[in-house]
N, C-alpha and C positions, 0 to 999 in steps of 0.2 A: 625481595631484593637479594637475599642471601647474605652469607658471611663475607665481610670485607677483610681480606688479609693485609692489604697495605693501602695507604692513602690514594694512590694513583687510580685504584678501582672506582673511587667515589666520582672522579671526573667522568669516567666512562659511563657510569650509571646515570648521571645528570644529563650527559649529552644524548644518551639513548632516550631518556624521557622527553627531551626537547624534540627530538626527531619524531617521536611517536605523536606528538601534538600536530605536527605538520603532515606526516605521511599517512598515518592510520588513525583518524579520529574515532573510528568505531571501537578501538581497543581502549579508549580512555574510560576511566572510572567516572561515576556520577560527579564526584568532587572536582575532578580534573575538567569535566565538561562545563560545570558551573563556573570554574575559574576562567575558562576560555571565553564563555559568554560575558562574564564581568569585564574582562579585558577589552573585548570588542565594544561593549557598551560605553566604557570609560573613554576609549579612543574616539568613538563617534561623538560623544559629548564634548570632548576636547576640540575636535575638528569643528563642530558647530560653534563653539565659543570663539575660536580663532576667526572663523568666517564672519561671525557677527561683529567682532571688533574691527575687522578689515572693512566691512560695509559701513559701520557707523562713524568711523574716524573721518572720512572725507565729508560726510554730511554735517558734522559739527563745525567744520571749517566753513561750509557754505552758510550756515546760520550766522556766523560772525561777520561774513562779508556782505550780508544783505543790508546792513545799516551803513550807509556811506558816512565818512567822516565830515565834520563841519569844515567849510571852506569859505574864505573871504574873497569876494569878487568886487572889482571896482568898475563903475560905469555910470551911466546917466539914467535917472528915473524918467521913463518915457511912457508912451501908450502903445497898445498893440496895433493901432492903425498906422502910426508914423514909424515906429520901430527905431532904426538907427539914425534916420534923418527926417527932420520936420519939414513940412511943405513951406515953400516961400509964400510970404504974404500973410502968415498966420500969427505974426507977432513973435515975441521971444519964446524960448523953449518952455518956460513955465506956463504961460497963457495958452499956448498950443496944446500942451499935454493936458491941462485941466479941461480945456474945451473938448478935446477928442476922447478923453476918458469917460465922459458922460455916457457915451455909447460903446464903451469898450472897457479895457482893463489896463492897469499899470504893468509895465515890464521893466526889466533892467537891460539897457542897451549898452553892451560892451563894444564901443566903437573901435578900440584898438585891435580886438580879435574878430570884429565883425560878426558878433553873435548876439542874439536876443534871447533872454531868459524870462520865462513866465514866473510870476510871483504867486505863492499860495495865498490863502485867505488872510492870514496874519500879515503877509507882505503887502497885500492890497490896502489894509488899514493903515499900516505904518508909512507907506510910500507917499500918501497925499501931501504931507508937510514938506516933502523933498522934491516935488514935481519939477522936472526940468533941471535939477541940480546934479552935480557930480557926487556920487555916494559910494560908500563901502558897505556892501551887503554881506552879512555872515549868515550861513545856513547850510543845510544839506542839499547838495545838488544831485538830482536824479534826472538824467537826460537833459532836457531843456527847461526843467522846473526847479525852482529853489524853494525849499521849506525854510522860510526866513525866521531867524532868531533875533537879529539886530540889523537895523539900518541906521547909519550915521554918516555925517558929511565926510567926504574924502579929504585927506590932508595933502 
């Protein structure tokens, strides 16, 4: 590097070394070449880390959204043959539901919103005692199916 007579020369030497890295890599010493490779490796690793975080962050949000929250629905325990409305001449709602469910399944008929929800296995077991009645069903709704946690008489 030579003798430095005043502090301003140090700036010139440093800037010359930086330019040497960019413009003439063949003039670099072995230590300088190793330093350049290390910087490239670290910057690549950092870039991969940032890319990984960007890819994983949205996926963690999807995992949380896959479990729908519990919801309470009010409707009538019916069967999948009759759905929202029982046929005329079949007796009251309870007797019609119990007769039709022998060859079908219990459902929740939300007459206000004109929707019929299928009940899971637990819901099938719990619905029998409420056949034809207005109930409040609490569970996780996925599409047209309810994973039932509680069935109780509606108030």
